[in-house]
C-alpha positions in Angstrom: 6.9 21.6 12.7 9.6 19.2 11.3 11.2 19.8 8.0 10.0 17.2 5.6 12.2 18.2 2.7 14.1 14.9 2.9 11.0 12.7 2.8 10.9 10.2 -0.1 7.6 10.3 -1.9 6.0 7.0 -2.8 6.0 6.3 -6.5 3.9 3.8 -8.4 7.1 1.7 -8.7 7.6 1.8 -4.9 4.0 0.7 -4.2 4.1 -2.1 -6.8 7.4 -3.3 -5.3 5.9 -3.3 -1.8 2.8 -5.1 -2.9 4.9 -7.8 -4.6 7.5 -8.2 -1.7 6.3 -6.8 1.6 4.6 -9.9 3.0 7.8 -11.9 2.8 10.5 -9.2 3.0 9.3 -6.0 4.8 12.8 -4.9 5.8 14.0 -5.3 2.2 11.0 -3.2 1.0 12.1 -0.5 3.5 15.7 -0.5 2.2 14.7 -0.6 -1.5 12.0 2.2 -1.3 13.7 4.5 1.3 10.6 4.2 3.6 10.4 2.7 7.1 8.3 -0.4 7.7 6.0 1.7 9.8 5.6 4.2 7.0 4.8 1.4 4.6 2.2 0.0 6.9 0.7 3.5 7.3 0.6 4.0 3.5 -1.1 0.6 3.0 -3.5 1.4 5.8 -4.4 4.8 4.2 -5.1 3.0 0.9 -7.4 0.5 2.7 -9.2 3.4 4.4 -9.7 5.1 1.1 -11.0 2.0 -0.6 -13.3 1.3 2.4 -14.7 4.8 2.1 -13.5 5.8 5.5 -11.1 8.7 4.8 -9.4 10.8 2.2 -5.8 11.1 3.6 -3.4 13.1 1.6 -2.0 10.9 -1.1 -4.3 8.0 -0.3 -6.2 8.3 -3.6 -3.0 7.5 -5.5 -2.1 4.7 -3.0 -5.7 3.3 -3.3 -5.6 3.4 -7.1 -2.5 1.2 -7.1 -3.9 -1.2 -4.4 -7.2 -1.4 -6.3 -5.2 -2.5 -9.4 -3.5 -5.2 -7.2 -6.8 -6.4 -5.9 -8.1 -6.8 -9.5 -4.9 -8.5 -10.7 -5.2 -11.0 -7.8 -8.8 -12.3 -7.9 -10.4 -14.9 -5.8 -11.3 -18.3 -7.1 -14.6 -16.9 -8.3 -12.8 -14.4 -10.5 -13.8 -11.3 -8.5 -11.2 -8.9 -7.2 -9.5 -9.8 -3.9 -11.7 -8.5 -1.1 -10.3 -5.6 0.9 -10.7 -7.8 4.1 -8.4 -10.4 2.6 -5.9 -7.7 1.6 -6.0 -6.4 5.2 -5.3 -9.8 6.6 -2.3 -10.3 4.2 -0.7 -6.8 4.5 -1.9 -5.2 7.8 
């Protein structure tokens, strides 16, 4: 089993930065957060899975909480939170 002691844990600040910048600057997000683009996509995918009720990956509850806040802060024209399907189209 590989040693994961050098892994950088996602913080709320990382996830918020990613949600703000990832669509236009994925490589910059990787540099700024210390995570690879593939790790970022996996984290976002885990959050989506959690919000969709499909899984409970380690850490995804925290990721999902921050993503849910993003959905609520970026409502549709009708004032309802951004649908998870739209989020998936934008980020995954």
